[in-house]
C-alpha positions in Angstrom: 34.4 -42.2 15.4 33.1 -45.8 15.2 35.0 -48.7 13.6 34.5 -52.4 13.5 37.4 -54.6 14.7 38.0 -58.1 13.4 34.8 -59.5 15.1 31.8 -58.6 13.1 28.9 -57.1 15.0 30.7 -55.4 17.9 31.3 -51.8 17.2 34.0 -49.9 19.2 33.7 -46.2 20.0 36.9 -44.3 20.4 37.0 -42.1 23.5 36.8 -38.3 22.9 40.2 -36.8 22.9 40.5 -33.6 25.0 43.1 -31.2 23.9 45.5 -30.5 26.8 45.9 -26.9 28.0 48.9 -25.5 26.2 51.0 -23.1 28.2 53.7 -20.9 26.7 57.2 -22.5 26.5 58.6 -19.3 28.0 56.3 -18.1 30.7 57.5 -14.5 30.8 56.0 -12.4 28.0 58.0 -9.2 27.6 55.8 -7.6 24.9 52.7 -7.5 27.1 54.9 -6.6 30.2 56.3 -3.6 28.4 52.7 -2.6 27.4 51.6 -2.9 31.0 54.5 -0.8 32.1 53.7 1.9 29.6 50.1 2.0 30.9 51.2 1.8 34.5 53.6 4.8 34.2 51.4 6.9 32.1 48.3 6.4 34.3 50.6 7.1 37.3 51.6 10.5 35.8 48.1 11.5 35.0 46.8 10.5 38.4 49.7 12.3 40.2 49.0 15.4 38.0 45.4 15.2 39.2 46.4 14.9 42.8 48.9 17.8 42.6 46.4 20.0 40.8 43.8 19.4 43.5 46.3 19.7 46.3 47.8 23.0 45.0 44.2 24.3 44.3 43.3 23.5 47.9 46.6 25.2 49.2 45.8 28.2 47.1 42.4 28.6 48.8 44.0 28.6 52.2 43.9 25.0 53.3 46.2 23.8 56.0 49.6 22.8 54.4 49.9 19.7 56.7 46.5 18.4 55.7 47.2 19.0 52.0 50.5 17.2 52.4 48.8 14.3 54.1 46.1 14.1 51.4 48.8 14.1 48.6 50.6 11.3 50.3 47.5 9.2 50.6 46.6 10.0 47.0 50.0 9.1 45.8 49.6 5.6 47.2 46.0 5.2 45.9 47.1 6.4 42.4 50.1 3.9 42.6 47.6 1.0 43.3 45.2 2.1 40.5 48.0 2.4 38.0 49.6 -0.9 38.8 46.2 -2.5 38.7 45.6 -1.1 35.2 49.1 -2.1 34.1 48.6 -5.7 35.3 45.2 -5.9 33.6 46.4 -4.6 30.3 49.5 -6.9 30.4 47.3 -10.0 31.1 44.7 -8.9 28.4 47.4 -8.5 25.8 48.8 -12.0 26.4 47.3 -15.2 24.9 45.5 -17.5 27.3 47.4 -18.2 30.4 47.2 -19.9 33.8 46.8 -17.9 37.0 50.5 -18.8 38.0 51.8 -17.4 34.7 49.7 -14.2 35.2 51.1 -13.7 38.7 54.6 -14.2 37.5 54.3 -11.7 34.7 52.6 -9.2 37.1 55.5 -9.5 39.6 57.9 -8.8 36.8 55.8 -5.8 35.7 55.8 -4.5 39.2 59.5 -4.9 39.7 60.3 -3.3 36.4 58.0 -0.5 36.9 59.5 0.2 40.3 63.0 0.1 39.0 62.1 2.5 36.1 60.3 4.8 38.5 63.3 4.9 40.8 65.6 5.5 37.8 63.5 8.3 36.5 63.4 10.0 39.9 67.1 9.6 40.5 68.1 10.9 37.1 65.8 13.9 37.5 63.6 13.0 34.6 60.1 14.0 35.6 58.0 13.7 32.5 55.0 15.9 32.5 56.5 17.7 35.6 59.6 18.8 33.9 58.5 22.4 33.8 57.8 22.4 37.6 61.2 20.9 38.3 62.9 23.4 36.0 61.2 26.3 37.7 62.1 24.9 41.2 65.7 24.6 40.0 65.9 28.1 38.7 64.4 29.5 42.0 67.1 27.5 44.0 69.8 29.0 41.7 68.6 32.5 42.3 68.5 31.9 46.1 72.1 30.7 46.0 73.2 33.6 43.9 71.6 36.1 46.3 73.9 35.2 49.3 73.3 31.5 49.6 71.1 29.4 51.8 71.6 29.6 55.6 71.0 26.2 57.1 70.3 26.6 60.9 71.9 24.4 63.5 69.8 21.5 64.3 69.5 20.4 67.9 69.0 16.8 69.1 65.2 17.0 69.3 65.0 18.3 65.7 67.4 15.6 64.5 65.2 13.0 66.2 62.1 14.4 64.6 63.8 14.5 61.1 64.8 10.8 61.6 61.3 9.9 62.7 59.8 11.6 59.6 62.3 9.9 57.4 61.5 6.5 58.9 57.8 7.2 58.3 58.5 8.0 54.7 60.6 4.8 54.3 57.8 2.6 55.8 55.2 4.3 53.7 57.3 3.6 50.6 57.7 -0.1 51.6 54.0 -0.5 52.4 53.0 1.3 49.2 55.4 -0.8 47.1 54.1 -4.1 48.5 50.5 -3.0 48.0 51.4 -2.1 44.4 52.7 -5.6 43.9 49.4 -7.0 45.2 47.4 -4.5 43.0 49.5 -5.6 39.9 48.8 -9.2 40.7 45.0 -8.7 41.2 44.9 -6.8 37.9 46.7 -9.6 36.1 44.5 -12.3 37.5 41.4 -10.2 36.7 42.5 -9.7 33.1 43.9 -13.2 32.4 42.1 -15.0 29.7 41.7 -18.6 30.6 42.9 -21.4 28.3 40.0 -23.0 26.5 39.6 -26.8 26.7 38.1 -28.2 23.5 36.2 -31.4 23.6 
């Protein structure tokens, strides 16, 4: 806009005002986080079902049980990474424009909430799509106990060390998979975040 001050003949041009980037007052957006959690959990269930179907199909054809178990373990980590990436991406896409720091913060909350919900679902015995499998396994266990109980053999020191070693490997795998899941959720959030526009 051009205007003329008191002195005639000397125009003054106002500088263009650039609108500042407006961030949310509250940086945590629970609506998009809950949407991302729903996508992460449902895609995890679907990918786990795919892995179990392929693993059981391979086991039915006579594949080595150890290799099937290893394959299922690797697939569970891969499916976790894919599902948390998708959850982070959907969360960021359903938010308004945000900075990378806000996207990372919301992704970390999505990851933590998804991890807590998954642990609660496993601890409470809720298995979603796998409820029928869990019910059948419980019924088989009840029948075994009714027919004379289960005999647990004595465990010697070497077997106890082997069990402890396997448990430690499982714990380290869980820790590594969880941290990789955090990274996957953050990458998905940054990839899906819509950058704030600066209007001139």
